[in-house]
Backbone bond lengths (Angstrom), bond angles and torsions (degrees), N, CA, C in turn:
res aa  C-N    CA-C-N  psi(-1)  N-CA   C-N-CA  omega(-1)  CA-C   N-CA-C  phi
1 M - - - 1.459 - - 1.526 108.37 -
2 A 1.328 114.45 133.15 1.458 119.42 172.74 1.529 107.49 -77.69
3 N 1.325 117.11 131.78 1.462 122.45 -171.15 1.521 114.92 -53.07
4 D 1.322 117.60 -41.54 1.455 119.61 -174.98 1.525 112.90 -107.94
5 C 1.319 118.29 16.45 1.459 121.69 -176.01 1.530 110.97 -83.07
6 L 1.318 115.63 119.12 1.457 122.33 179.31 1.529 111.49 -55.89
7 F 1.332 117.47 -46.78 1.464 119.94 -176.15 1.527 111.94 -71.92
8 C 1.321 118.41 -30.88 1.471 119.83 173.42 1.527 109.78 -63.63
9 K 1.323 116.66 -39.80 1.464 120.90 178.84 1.533 111.05 -66.59
10 I 1.325 117.35 -38.00 1.467 120.62 175.78 1.519 109.54 -65.43
11 A 1.335 117.85 -45.41 1.465 121.38 179.97 1.521 111.61 -61.96
12 A 1.324 117.08 -33.11 1.467 121.62 -179.91 1.530 112.31 -81.44
13 G 1.328 117.27 -6.04 1.453 120.80 -179.05 1.516 114.24 82.93
14 E 1.320 116.94 9.14 1.468 120.79 179.85 1.524 111.81 -76.98
15 I 1.323 116.39 -25.12 1.464 122.65 177.32 1.523 105.89 -123.93
16 P 1.340 117.75 130.58 1.467 119.43 -177.72 1.527 112.28 -69.20
17 S 1.328 114.41 153.26 1.462 121.57 175.92 1.525 107.85 -149.98
18 T 1.311 115.43 163.55 1.456 121.08 174.54 1.519 106.91 -96.23
19 K 1.323 115.21 98.11 1.464 121.12 -175.08 1.517 111.46 -73.36
20 V 1.323 114.48 140.51 1.457 122.32 175.23 1.526 109.58 -111.77
21 Y 1.337 115.21 -32.09 1.474 121.11 -177.15 1.522 107.37 -155.21
22 E 1.332 115.22 144.29 1.463 119.32 173.61 1.512 109.19 -156.20
23 D 1.318 115.12 139.17 1.456 121.78 168.45 1.528 106.70 -139.68
24 E 1.295 116.93 -166.71 1.464 121.38 -176.22 1.530 113.34 -61.78
25 H 1.343 116.33 -30.48 1.464 120.59 -172.04 1.528 114.97 -112.80
26 I 1.328 116.64 -19.30 1.470 121.28 -169.68 1.526 110.38 -130.37
27 L 1.318 116.18 146.24 1.458 122.80 172.53 1.523 108.12 -131.80
28 A 1.327 116.19 137.19 1.465 121.72 174.13 1.528 107.88 -126.56
29 F 1.323 115.70 133.32 1.460 120.49 -177.45 1.523 109.78 -146.17
30 R 1.321 115.60 157.52 1.460 121.38 -178.14 1.534 110.45 -70.73
31 D 1.319 115.54 137.39 1.458 122.01 177.09 1.528 108.43 -68.88
32 I 1.323 117.28 138.38 1.469 120.10 -179.26 1.529 112.22 -78.01
33 N 1.322 117.30 -13.53 1.472 122.11 175.94 1.527 109.00 -127.91
34 P 1.335 117.17 69.73 1.473 119.63 -173.26 1.527 112.86 -66.56
35 V 1.329 114.78 144.55 1.462 121.15 175.44 1.525 111.55 -107.58
36 A 1.333 116.07 2.48 1.464 122.96 177.60 1.524 106.72 -151.52
37 P 1.343 117.50 161.33 1.462 119.10 178.54 1.529 113.44 -54.56
38 V 1.312 117.05 -37.29 1.463 121.73 171.43 1.523 106.60 -109.88
39 H 1.313 115.78 118.22 1.470 121.52 176.93 1.522 106.45 -145.33
40 V 1.318 114.48 98.70 1.461 121.61 -175.83 1.529 107.94 -119.02
41 L 1.321 115.91 138.32 1.461 121.94 175.61 1.518 108.61 -99.86
42 V 1.315 116.81 129.89 1.459 122.98 179.12 1.520 107.09 -113.32
43 I 1.348 115.98 121.52 1.469 120.51 -175.60 1.525 110.46 -129.22
44 P 1.324 116.72 148.78 1.462 118.15 166.29 1.526 108.12 -77.75
45 K 1.304 117.44 147.06 1.463 120.14 176.67 1.526 110.68 -71.45
46 Q 1.311 116.55 -25.00 1.464 121.66 174.70 1.523 108.14 -75.30
47 H 1.312 117.07 134.07 1.461 120.16 -179.08 1.525 111.33 -76.80
48 L 1.321 114.45 122.45 1.457 123.88 168.28 1.522 105.11 -137.98
49 D 1.307 118.45 135.30 1.468 120.66 -175.71 1.523 113.35 -63.02
50 S 1.331 117.36 -44.90 1.463 121.11 -176.41 1.533 108.51 -160.41
51 I 1.330 115.83 179.33 1.463 118.30 178.99 1.521 111.54 -63.57
52 D 1.315 117.93 -18.75 1.469 120.96 175.93 1.529 111.77 -63.96
53 D 1.330 117.42 -19.78 1.467 121.06 -179.61 1.519 113.48 -87.01
54 F 1.348 117.87 -8.05 1.461 119.10 178.81 1.519 109.94 -69.61
55 R 1.309 115.27 135.34 1.459 124.00 177.35 1.526 107.76 -126.84
56 P 1.326 119.09 170.46 1.463 120.09 -179.94 1.530 113.73 -52.44
57 E 1.318 118.13 -32.51 1.463 119.91 179.37 1.533 112.63 -69.80
58 H 1.321 117.70 -8.03 1.462 121.95 178.16 1.531 112.54 -100.42
59 D 1.338 118.07 7.78 1.470 120.74 -176.66 1.523 112.48 -54.80
60 E 1.323 117.29 -44.21 1.466 120.13 -178.99 1.531 110.67 -65.60
61 L 1.312 117.56 -40.38 1.460 121.10 178.22 1.520 110.86 -63.55
62 L 1.322 117.00 -41.65 1.461 120.93 178.77 1.526 110.40 -62.40
63 S 1.311 116.90 -41.67 1.466 121.14 176.72 1.526 110.77 -61.27
64 K 1.319 117.09 -42.88 1.475 121.19 178.83 1.522 111.01 -65.70
65 L 1.309 117.04 -35.33 1.453 121.49 178.52 1.535 110.16 -61.39
66 F 1.327 116.45 -46.19 1.465 119.51 -179.28 1.529 112.29 -75.15
67 A 1.309 118.54 -28.47 1.471 120.50 172.69 1.525 109.23 -64.63
68 A 1.324 117.36 -37.57 1.463 121.31 177.42 1.525 110.80 -67.32
69 V 1.324 117.84 -37.87 1.470 121.01 176.11 1.524 109.14 -57.49
70 H 1.324 116.65 -45.74 1.465 120.97 179.56 1.530 110.64 -62.47
71 A 1.326 117.43 -42.61 1.466 121.55 178.34 1.531 110.74 -62.60
72 V 1.322 117.07 -41.69 1.464 121.49 178.39 1.531 110.11 -63.21
73 A 1.312 117.31 -43.59 1.470 120.84 179.47 1.522 110.66 -60.19
74 R 1.323 117.23 -42.02 1.475 120.59 177.54 1.520 110.32 -66.39
75 E 1.332 116.82 -46.52 1.465 122.15 -176.42 1.532 112.12 -62.62
76 T 1.317 117.26 -35.89 1.466 121.34 -176.89 1.528 112.66 -91.98
77 G 1.323 117.77 -3.51 1.459 121.35 176.16 1.511 115.79 84.26
78 V 1.328 118.28 9.70 1.463 119.17 -179.05 1.527 113.18 -97.45
79 A 1.316 117.22 -4.82 1.468 119.50 179.44 1.527 110.79 -61.04
80 E 1.322 117.02 -33.46 1.460 121.62 -177.95 1.529 112.61 -80.59
81 T 1.321 116.57 -33.23 1.465 120.19 -173.51 1.518 113.43 -97.07
82 G 1.316 116.67 -22.72 1.457 121.80 179.80 1.515 111.99 116.70
83 Y 1.300 114.86 149.89 1.464 120.99 -178.87 1.513 109.38 -155.10
84 R 1.312 115.04 164.73 1.456 121.68 179.53 1.529 108.29 -117.87
85 V 1.328 116.32 143.90 1.463 122.30 175.05 1.525 106.51 -119.29
86 V 1.350 115.45 125.19 1.459 121.01 -175.33 1.524 108.91 -132.32
87 T 1.321 116.10 140.97 1.452 120.87 167.53 1.524 107.83 -136.01
88 N 1.297 115.55 142.85 1.458 121.75 178.41 1.529 108.24 -107.10
89 V 1.315 115.76 139.49 1.466 120.75 -179.46 1.520 108.39 -123.43
90 G 1.316 115.70 107.28 1.454 120.88 176.97 1.525 113.69 91.17
91 R 1.300 114.33 162.68 1.470 121.09 -176.39 1.525 112.96 -60.87
92 D 1.329 117.34 -41.82 1.466 119.60 -178.68 1.524 112.24 -63.39
93 A 1.325 117.80 -24.09 1.464 121.86 178.06 1.521 111.93 -88.85
94 G 1.323 116.94 -5.91 1.455 120.52 179.00 1.511 114.67 98.78
95 Q 1.334 117.98 10.19 1.463 119.23 178.22 1.524 108.86 -67.13
96 Q 1.341 115.90 124.48 1.459 121.17 -179.10 1.514 112.49 -107.06
97 V 1.337 116.54 -33.64 1.462 121.33 177.45 1.523 106.61 -111.56
98 F 1.323 116.64 121.54 1.460 120.73 -175.90 1.519 111.13 -90.58
99 H 1.331 113.34 65.85 1.466 126.24 170.92 1.521 102.08 -145.34
100 I 1.326 117.10 122.77 1.458 118.71 -174.19 1.518 110.23 -51.55
101 H 1.314 115.15 135.04 1.459 121.46 175.93 1.522 108.84 -151.00
102 L 1.316 113.76 140.68 1.456 121.43 176.21 1.519 107.75 -105.43
103 H 1.307 116.88 129.99 1.462 122.15 175.32 1.524 107.35 -89.10
104 V 1.321 117.41 125.19 1.460 122.46 172.28 1.524 105.61 -104.29
105 L 1.324 115.82 115.43 1.465 122.58 -174.58 1.517 110.45 -119.44
106 G 1.319 116.59 136.64 1.458 120.30 177.26 1.509 111.00 -177.40
107 G 1.322 114.93 -165.58 1.455 120.68 179.35 1.515 113.42 92.02
108 R 1.308 117.55 -0.19 1.462 123.67 174.81 1.528 107.01 -160.41
109 T 1.315 116.09 168.46 1.465 120.32 175.64 1.518 107.94 -69.51
110 L 1.309 116.10 126.46 1.459 122.47 179.23 1.521 108.97 -99.71
111 G 1.301 116.90 137.93 1.445 121.31 -179.94 1.520 111.92 -70.15
112 P 1.321 115.53 171.08 1.470 119.24 178.63 1.525 110.99 -64.13
113 V 1.312 115.42 153.89 1.461 121.62 176.78 1.521 107.70 -85.72
114 A 1.320 115.89 135.33 1.479 120.88 -178.43 1.495 111.34 -64.29
C-alpha cells in the first residue's frame, strides 16, 4: 500500500466505500461523483499508479481486473444494455488518483468518445 494513496486506503477498509464487487485481488466500488447512473471504479488491491506500470508479471492481475469489470457490468445491469470502460493515464488525461482504476460507466446512452 502506498502511504498516502486514497484507493489503497479504500481497499484496506480505512475509508468507507459502497462496494459492488470484491475478491482477494480486486475491489469495485461506486464513484462518489458519478457521471452516469452506473459509475463504478474497479481497482487492483495492489498499488500500481496507472496502466503504464503493468509488466508481464502482472498479466494475471490484468486478467482479474477485466473479469471484475464483467462481473460489475452484470451486477449493475449494464451488461445487457452496454457500458463503457475508461482509464486515464497521467495528469494530461485527467488522472486524479494515481492508483490504476477502471471506470465502468452505463445506465444511459453515452455520447461518442472524442
